[in-house]
PDB file of N, CA, C and O in Angstrom:
ATOM      1  N   MET A   1       0.864  -1.209  -0.044  1.00  0.00           N
ATOM      2  CA  MET A   1      -0.017   0.028   0.006  1.00  0.00           C
ATOM      3  C   MET A   1       0.901   1.241   0.023  1.00  0.00           C
ATOM      4  O   MET A   1       1.930   1.272   0.698  1.00  0.00           O
ATOM      5  N   SER A   2       0.488   2.226  -0.739  1.00  0.00           N
ATOM      6  CA  SER A   2       1.339   3.452  -0.863  1.00  0.00           C
ATOM      7  C   SER A   2       1.094   4.311   0.342  1.00  0.00           C
ATOM      8  O   SER A   2       0.034   4.319   0.969  1.00  0.00           O
ATOM      9  N   GLU A   3       2.178   5.054   0.628  1.00  0.00           N
ATOM     10  CA  GLU A   3       2.190   5.937   1.797  1.00  0.00           C
ATOM     11  C   GLU A   3       1.153   7.084   1.647  1.00  0.00           C
ATOM     12  O   GLU A   3       1.000   7.622   0.550  1.00  0.00           O
ATOM     13  N   LYS A   4       0.469   7.448   2.689  1.00  0.00           N
ATOM     14  CA  LYS A   4      -0.481   8.551   2.672  1.00  0.00           C
ATOM     15  C   LYS A   4       0.144   9.685   3.418  1.00  0.00           C
ATOM     16  O   LYS A   4       0.759   9.503   4.469  1.00  0.00           O
ATOM     17  N   LYS A   5      -0.019  10.862   2.864  1.00  0.00           N
ATOM     18  CA  LYS A   5       0.510  12.075   3.521  1.00  0.00           C
ATOM     19  C   LYS A   5      -0.628  13.056   3.716  1.00  0.00           C
ATOM     20  O   LYS A   5      -1.475  13.203   2.835  1.00  0.00           O
ATOM     21  N   ALA A   6      -0.662  13.721   4.839  1.00  0.00           N
ATOM     22  CA  ALA A   6      -1.622  14.705   5.119  1.00  0.00           C
ATOM     23  C   ALA A   6      -1.268  15.987   4.419  1.00  0.00           C
ATOM     24  O   ALA A   6      -0.094  16.352   4.360  1.00  0.00           O
ATOM     25  N   TYR A   7      -2.257  16.686   3.881  1.00  0.00           N
ATOM     26  CA  TYR A   7      -2.047  17.927   3.180  1.00  0.00           C
ATOM     27  C   TYR A   7      -3.240  18.813   3.442  1.00  0.00           C
ATOM     28  O   TYR A   7      -4.369  18.447   3.116  1.00  0.00           O
ATOM     29  N   PRO A   8      -2.997  20.038   4.060  1.00  0.00           N
ATOM     30  CA  PRO A   8      -4.111  20.908   4.279  1.00  0.00           C
ATOM     31  C   PRO A   8      -4.670  21.481   2.939  1.00  0.00           C
ATOM     32  O   PRO A   8      -3.867  21.869   2.091  1.00  0.00           O
ATOM     33  N   LEU A   9      -5.860  21.542   2.740  1.00  0.00           N
ATOM     34  CA  LEU A   9      -6.376  21.980   1.497  1.00  0.00           C
ATOM     35  C   LEU A   9      -7.387  23.125   1.696  1.00  0.00           C
ATOM     36  O   LEU A   9      -8.375  22.977   2.415  1.00  0.00           O
ATOM     37  N   ARG A  10      -7.125  24.232   1.062  1.00  0.00           N
ATOM     38  CA  ARG A  10      -7.994  25.407   1.050  1.00  0.00           C
ATOM     39  C   ARG A  10      -8.861  25.297  -0.174  1.00  0.00           C
ATOM     40  O   ARG A  10      -8.339  25.226  -1.287  1.00  0.00           O
ATOM     41  N   ILE A  11     -10.180  25.280  -0.010  1.00  0.00           N
ATOM     42  CA  ILE A  11     -11.022  25.084  -1.148  1.00  0.00           C
ATOM     43  C   ILE A  11     -12.340  25.898  -0.947  1.00  0.00           C
ATOM     44  O   ILE A  11     -12.861  26.067   0.155  1.00  0.00           O
ATOM     45  N   ASN A  12     -12.810  26.369  -2.092  1.00  0.00           N
ATOM     46  CA  ASN A  12     -14.046  27.139  -2.099  1.00  0.00           C
ATOM     47  C   ASN A  12     -15.167  26.330  -1.485  1.00  0.00           C
ATOM     48  O   ASN A  12     -15.275  25.140  -1.779  1.00  0.00           O
ATOM     49  N   ALA A  13     -16.008  26.916  -0.647  1.00  0.00           N
ATOM     50  CA  ALA A  13     -17.037  26.205   0.031  1.00  0.00           C
ATOM     51  C   ALA A  13     -18.016  25.554  -0.905  1.00  0.00           C
ATOM     52  O   ALA A  13     -18.461  24.427  -0.688  1.00  0.00           O
ATOM     53  N   GLU A  14     -18.354  26.297  -1.977  1.00  0.00           N
ATOM     54  CA  GLU A  14     -19.327  25.780  -2.960  1.00  0.00           C
ATOM     55  C   GLU A  14     -18.763  24.517  -3.637  1.00  0.00           C
ATOM     56  O   GLU A  14     -19.492  23.539  -3.804  1.00  0.00           O
ATOM     57  N   ILE A  15     -17.534  24.523  -4.010  1.00  0.00           N
ATOM     58  CA  ILE A  15     -16.935  23.397  -4.696  1.00  0.00           C
ATOM     59  C   ILE A  15     -16.861  22.231  -3.643  1.00  0.00           C
ATOM     60  O   ILE A  15     -17.161  21.094  -4.006  1.00  0.00           O
ATOM     61  N   LEU A  16     -16.491  22.466  -2.422  1.00  0.00           N
ATOM     62  CA  LEU A  16     -16.428  21.438  -1.431  1.00  0.00           C
ATOM     63  C   LEU A  16     -17.775  20.757  -1.190  1.00  0.00           C
ATOM     64  O   LEU A  16     -17.829  19.535  -1.050  1.00  0.00           O
ATOM     65  N   GLU A  17     -18.858  21.526  -1.139  1.00  0.00           N
ATOM     66  CA  GLU A  17     -20.185  21.023  -1.037  1.00  0.00           C
ATOM     67  C   GLU A  17     -20.621  20.150  -2.239  1.00  0.00           C
ATOM     68  O   GLU A  17     -21.324  19.151  -2.087  1.00  0.00           O
ATOM     69  N   ALA A  18     -20.199  20.547  -3.358  1.00  0.00           N
ATOM     70  CA  ALA A  18     -20.540  19.808  -4.599  1.00  0.00           C
ATOM     71  C   ALA A  18     -19.782  18.524  -4.635  1.00  0.00           C
ATOM     72  O   ALA A  18     -20.354  17.520  -5.059  1.00  0.00           O
ATOM     73  N   VAL A  19     -18.526  18.468  -4.222  1.00  0.00           N
ATOM     74  CA  VAL A  19     -17.740  17.250  -4.171  1.00  0.00           C
ATOM     75  C   VAL A  19     -18.289  16.331  -3.059  1.00  0.00           C
ATOM     76  O   VAL A  19     -18.304  15.107  -3.192  1.00  0.00           O
ATOM     77  N   GLN A  20     -18.733  16.953  -1.978  1.00  0.00           N
ATOM     78  CA  GLN A  20     -19.372  16.126  -0.912  1.00  0.00           C
ATOM     79  C   GLN A  20     -20.607  15.458  -1.400  1.00  0.00           C
ATOM     80  O   GLN A  20     -20.789  14.273  -1.119  1.00  0.00           O
ATOM     81  N   ARG A  21     -21.477  16.128  -2.114  1.00  0.00           N
ATOM     82  CA  ARG A  21     -22.669  15.474  -2.673  1.00  0.00           C
ATOM     83  C   ARG A  21     -22.245  14.340  -3.606  1.00  0.00           C
ATOM     84  O   ARG A  21     -22.788  13.237  -3.534  1.00  0.00           O
ATOM     85  N   TRP A  22     -21.271  14.613  -4.485  1.00  0.00           N
ATOM     86  CA  TRP A  22     -20.806  13.588  -5.457  1.00  0.00           C
ATOM     87  C   TRP A  22     -20.279  12.411  -4.705  1.00  0.00           C
ATOM     88  O   TRP A  22     -20.605  11.276  -5.051  1.00  0.00           O
ATOM     89  N   SER A  23     -19.485  12.620  -3.699  1.00  0.00           N
ATOM     90  CA  SER A  23     -18.950  11.499  -2.915  1.00  0.00           C
ATOM     91  C   SER A  23     -20.074  10.723  -2.235  1.00  0.00           C
ATOM     92  O   SER A  23     -20.008   9.496  -2.153  1.00  0.00           O
ATOM     93  N   ASP A  24     -21.073  11.392  -1.762  1.00  0.00           N
ATOM     94  CA  ASP A  24     -22.200  10.708  -1.140  1.00  0.00           C
ATOM     95  C   ASP A  24     -22.883   9.840  -2.159  1.00  0.00           C
ATOM     96  O   ASP A  24     -23.241   8.701  -1.857  1.00  0.00           O
ATOM     97  N   ASP A  25     -23.071  10.336  -3.340  1.00  0.00           N
ATOM     98  CA  ASP A  25     -23.761   9.603  -4.427  1.00  0.00           C
ATOM     99  C   ASP A  25     -23.024   8.333  -4.773  1.00  0.00           C
ATOM    100  O   ASP A  25     -23.653   7.326  -5.100  1.00  0.00           O
ATOM    101  N   GLU A  26     -21.652   8.353  -4.708  1.00  0.00           N
ATOM    102  CA  GLU A  26     -20.831   7.256  -5.112  1.00  0.00           C
ATOM    103  C   GLU A  26     -20.358   6.446  -3.931  1.00  0.00           C
ATOM    104  O   GLU A  26     -19.502   5.573  -4.072  1.00  0.00           O
ATOM    105  N   LEU A  27     -20.920   6.734  -2.745  1.00  0.00           N
ATOM    106  CA  LEU A  27     -20.558   5.944  -1.515  1.00  0.00           C
ATOM    107  C   LEU A  27     -19.134   5.919  -1.176  1.00  0.00           C
ATOM    108  O   LEU A  27     -18.593   4.905  -0.735  1.00  0.00           O
ATOM    109  N   ARG A  28     -18.488   7.089  -1.389  1.00  0.00           N
ATOM    110  CA  ARG A  28     -17.107   7.292  -1.009  1.00  0.00           C
ATOM    111  C   ARG A  28     -16.996   8.334   0.090  1.00  0.00           C
ATOM    112  O   ARG A  28     -17.927   9.111   0.301  1.00  0.00           O
ATOM    113  N   SER A  29     -15.883   8.359   0.785  1.00  0.00           N
ATOM    114  CA  SER A  29     -15.635   9.426   1.701  1.00  0.00           C
ATOM    115  C   SER A  29     -15.244  10.670   0.882  1.00  0.00           C
ATOM    116  O   SER A  29     -14.836  10.553  -0.274  1.00  0.00           O
ATOM    117  N   LEU A  30     -15.370  11.839   1.480  1.00  0.00           N
ATOM    118  CA  LEU A  30     -14.921  13.072   0.751  1.00  0.00           C
ATOM    119  C   LEU A  30     -13.445  12.959   0.359  1.00  0.00           C
ATOM    120  O   LEU A  30     -13.079  13.302  -0.765  1.00  0.00           O
ATOM    121  N   ASN A  31     -12.620  12.496   1.251  1.00  0.00           N
ATOM    122  CA  ASN A  31     -11.189  12.375   0.934  1.00  0.00           C
ATOM    123  C   ASN A  31     -10.937  11.385  -0.198  1.00  0.00           C
ATOM    124  O   ASN A  31     -10.103  11.637  -1.068  1.00  0.00           O
ATOM    125  N   ALA A  32     -11.642  10.273  -0.192  1.00  0.00           N
ATOM    126  CA  ALA A  32     -11.480   9.306  -1.262  1.00  0.00           C
ATOM    127  C   ALA A  32     -11.959   9.851  -2.592  1.00  0.00           C
ATOM    128  O   ALA A  32     -11.382   9.552  -3.638  1.00  0.00           O
ATOM    129  N   GLN A  33     -13.032  10.663  -2.554  1.00  0.00           N
ATOM    130  CA  GLN A  33     -13.525  11.241  -3.813  1.00  0.00           C
ATOM    131  C   GLN A  33     -12.514  12.272  -4.371  1.00  0.00           C
ATOM    132  O   GLN A  33     -12.260  12.293  -5.575  1.00  0.00           O
ATOM    133  N   ILE A  34     -11.967  13.085  -3.539  1.00  0.00           N
ATOM    134  CA  ILE A  34     -10.954  14.039  -3.974  1.00  0.00           C
ATOM    135  C   ILE A  34      -9.742  13.306  -4.607  1.00  0.00           C
ATOM    136  O   ILE A  34      -9.248  13.717  -5.657  1.00  0.00           O
ATOM    137  N   GLU A  35      -9.270  12.215  -3.954  1.00  0.00           N
ATOM    138  CA  GLU A  35      -8.173  11.407  -4.526  1.00  0.00           C
ATOM    139  C   GLU A  35      -8.581  10.817  -5.829  1.00  0.00           C
ATOM    140  O   GLU A  35      -7.782  10.801  -6.766  1.00  0.00           O
ATOM    141  N   TYR A  36      -9.775  10.335  -5.938  1.00  0.00           N
ATOM    142  CA  TYR A  36     -10.275   9.778  -7.193  1.00  0.00           C
ATOM    143  C   TYR A  36     -10.254  10.724  -8.330  1.00  0.00           C
ATOM    144  O   TYR A  36      -9.770  10.427  -9.422  1.00  0.00           O
ATOM    145  N   VAL A  37     -10.796  11.886  -8.051  1.00  0.00           N
ATOM    146  CA  VAL A  37     -10.857  13.022  -9.072  1.00  0.00           C
ATOM    147  C   VAL A  37      -9.428  13.395  -9.499  1.00  0.00           C
ATOM    148  O   VAL A  37      -9.145  13.501 -10.693  1.00  0.00           O
ATOM    149  N   LEU A  38      -8.565  13.586  -8.559  1.00  0.00           N
ATOM    150  CA  LEU A  38      -7.160  13.976  -8.828  1.00  0.00           C
ATOM    151  C   LEU A  38      -6.457  12.843  -9.624  1.00  0.00           C
ATOM    152  O   LEU A  38      -5.780  13.116 -10.615  1.00  0.00           O
ATOM    153  N   ARG A  39      -6.614  11.615  -9.202  1.00  0.00           N
ATOM    154  CA  ARG A  39      -6.020  10.476  -9.919  1.00  0.00           C
ATOM    155  C   ARG A  39      -6.518  10.366 -11.357  1.00  0.00           C
ATOM    156  O   ARG A  39      -5.732  10.152 -12.280  1.00  0.00           O
ATOM    157  N   ASP A  40      -7.789  10.508 -11.535  1.00  0.00           N
ATOM    158  CA  ASP A  40      -8.427  10.417 -12.856  1.00  0.00           C
ATOM    159  C   ASP A  40      -7.892  11.538 -13.793  1.00  0.00           C
ATOM    160  O   ASP A  40      -7.584  11.308 -14.962  1.00  0.00           O
ATOM    161  N   ALA A  41      -7.802  12.739 -13.225  1.00  0.00           N
ATOM    162  CA  ALA A  41      -7.252  13.866 -14.026  1.00  0.00           C
ATOM    163  C   ALA A  41      -5.749  13.612 -14.399  1.00  0.00           C
ATOM    164  O   ALA A  41      -5.329  13.861 -15.529  1.00  0.00           O
ATOM    165  N   LEU A  42      -5.010  13.137 -13.466  1.00  0.00           N
ATOM    166  CA  LEU A  42      -3.563  12.872 -13.689  1.00  0.00           C
ATOM    167  C   LEU A  42      -3.410  11.764 -14.761  1.00  0.00           C
ATOM    168  O   LEU A  42      -2.534  11.831 -15.624  1.00  0.00           O
ATOM    169  N   ARG A  43      -4.284  10.756 -14.675  1.00  0.00           N
ATOM    170  CA  ARG A  43      -4.202   9.634 -15.623  1.00  0.00           C
ATOM    171  C   ARG A  43      -4.525  10.119 -17.020  1.00  0.00           C
ATOM    172  O   ARG A  43      -3.817   9.801 -17.975  1.00  0.00           O
ATOM    173  N   LYS A  44      -5.585  10.883 -17.138  1.00  0.00           N
ATOM    174  CA  LYS A  44      -6.082  11.413 -18.433  1.00  0.00           C
ATOM    175  C   LYS A  44      -5.078  12.321 -19.083  1.00  0.00           C
ATOM    176  O   LYS A  44      -5.071  12.486 -20.302  1.00  0.00           O
ATOM    177  N   ASN A  45      -4.207  12.925 -18.252  1.00  0.00           N
ATOM    178  CA  ASN A  45      -3.247  13.893 -18.814  1.00  0.00           C
ATOM    179  C   ASN A  45      -1.839  13.299 -18.866  1.00  0.00           C
ATOM    180  O   ASN A  45      -0.857  14.019 -19.046  1.00  0.00           O
ATOM    181  N   GLY A  46      -1.756  11.987 -18.708  1.00  0.00           N
ATOM    182  CA  GLY A  46      -0.506  11.262 -18.840  1.00  0.00           C
ATOM    183  C   GLY A  46       0.560  11.636 -17.807  1.00  0.00           C
ATOM    184  O   GLY A  46       1.761  11.549 -18.060  1.00  0.00           O
ATOM    185  N   ARG A  47       0.066  12.064 -16.613  1.00  0.00           N
ATOM    186  CA  ARG A  47       1.015  12.479 -15.584  1.00  0.00           C
ATOM    187  C   ARG A  47       1.146  11.426 -14.438  1.00  0.00           C
ATOM    188  O   ARG A  47       1.884  11.634 -13.474  1.00  0.00           O
ATOM    189  N   LEU A  48       0.444  10.351 -14.568  1.00  0.00           N
ATOM    190  CA  LEU A  48       0.487   9.299 -13.572  1.00  0.00           C
ATOM    191  C   LEU A  48       1.069   8.037 -14.209  1.00  0.00           C
ATOM    192  O   LEU A  48       0.624   7.655 -15.291  1.00  0.00           O
ATOM    193  N   LYS A  49       2.002   7.405 -13.612  1.00  0.00           N
ATOM    194  CA  LYS A  49       2.601   6.197 -14.139  1.00  0.00           C
ATOM    195  C   LYS A  49       1.521   5.160 -14.297  1.00  0.00           C
ATOM    196  O   LYS A  49       0.684   4.986 -13.412  1.00  0.00           O
ATOM    197  N   THR A  50       1.533   4.476 -15.412  1.00  0.00           N
ATOM    198  CA  THR A  50       0.533   3.431 -15.686  1.00  0.00           C
ATOM    199  C   THR A  50       0.643   2.206 -14.825  1.00  0.00           C
ATOM    200  O   THR A  50      -0.329   1.468 -14.669  1.00  0.00           O
ATOM    201  N   ASP A  51       1.828   1.971 -14.254  1.00  0.00           N
ATOM    202  CA  ASP A  51       2.042   0.786 -13.414  1.00  0.00           C
ATOM    203  C   ASP A  51       1.603   0.995 -11.992  1.00  0.00           C
ATOM    204  O   ASP A  51       1.690   0.055 -11.203  1.00  0.00           O
ATOM    205  N   GLU A  52       1.140   2.157 -11.612  1.00  0.00           N
ATOM    206  CA  GLU A  52       0.697   2.438 -10.238  1.00  0.00           C
ATOM    207  C   GLU A  52      -0.551   1.656  -9.974  1.00  0.00           C
ATOM    208  O   GLU A  52      -1.378   1.466 -10.865  1.00  0.00           O
ATOM    209  N   LYS A  53      -0.695   1.193  -8.738  1.00  0.00           N
ATOM    210  CA  LYS A  53      -1.872   0.417  -8.351  1.00  0.00           C
ATOM    211  C   LYS A  53      -3.145   1.214  -8.471  1.00  0.00           C
ATOM    212  O   LYS A  53      -3.173   2.418  -8.216  1.00  0.00           O
ATOM    213  N   GLN A  54      -4.202   0.526  -8.865  1.00  0.00           N
ATOM    214  CA  GLN A  54      -5.492   1.167  -8.948  1.00  0.00           C
ATOM    215  C   GLN A  54      -6.124   1.432  -7.560  1.00  0.00           C
ATOM    216  O   GLN A  54      -5.841   0.710  -6.604  1.00  0.00           O
ATOM    217  N   ASP A  55      -6.949   2.436  -7.459  1.00  0.00           N
ATOM    218  CA  ASP A  55      -7.709   2.750  -6.221  1.00  0.00           C
ATOM    219  C   ASP A  55      -8.657   1.615  -5.962  1.00  0.00           C
ATOM    220  O   ASP A  55      -9.434   1.263  -6.849  1.00  0.00           O
ATOM    221  N   PRO A  56      -8.630   1.010  -4.756  1.00  0.00           N
ATOM    222  CA  PRO A  56      -9.544  -0.077  -4.494  1.00  0.00           C
ATOM    223  C   PRO A  56     -10.967   0.341  -4.425  1.00  0.00           C
ATOM    224  O   PRO A  56     -11.860  -0.506  -4.455  1.00  0.00           O
ATOM    225  N   GLU A  57     -11.224   1.646  -4.332  1.00  0.00           N
ATOM    226  CA  GLU A  57     -12.615   2.142  -4.340  1.00  0.00           C
ATOM    227  C   GLU A  57     -13.166   2.408  -5.730  1.00  0.00           C
ATOM    228  O   GLU A  57     -14.330   2.793  -5.837  1.00  0.00           O
ATOM    229  N   GLU A  58     -12.417   2.231  -6.783  1.00  0.00           N
ATOM    230  CA  GLU A  58     -12.862   2.478  -8.103  1.00  0.00           C
ATOM    231  C   GLU A  58     -13.721   1.401  -8.590  1.00  0.00           C
ATOM    232  O   GLU A  58     -14.197   1.456  -9.724  1.00  0.00           O
TER     233      GLU A  58
END
């Protein structure tokens, strides 16, 4: 399992609420949803190694 690091995130309240609703719809935690969205964007833009393990929540 990869190492997890804490990172304080400043985010617009409206965006945070929208991501919270999305995570609720997909039965993920807010943190897992943020990681999912970031990982997906990185993968689509070729910035994530293809041999990295998949998110077990996907």
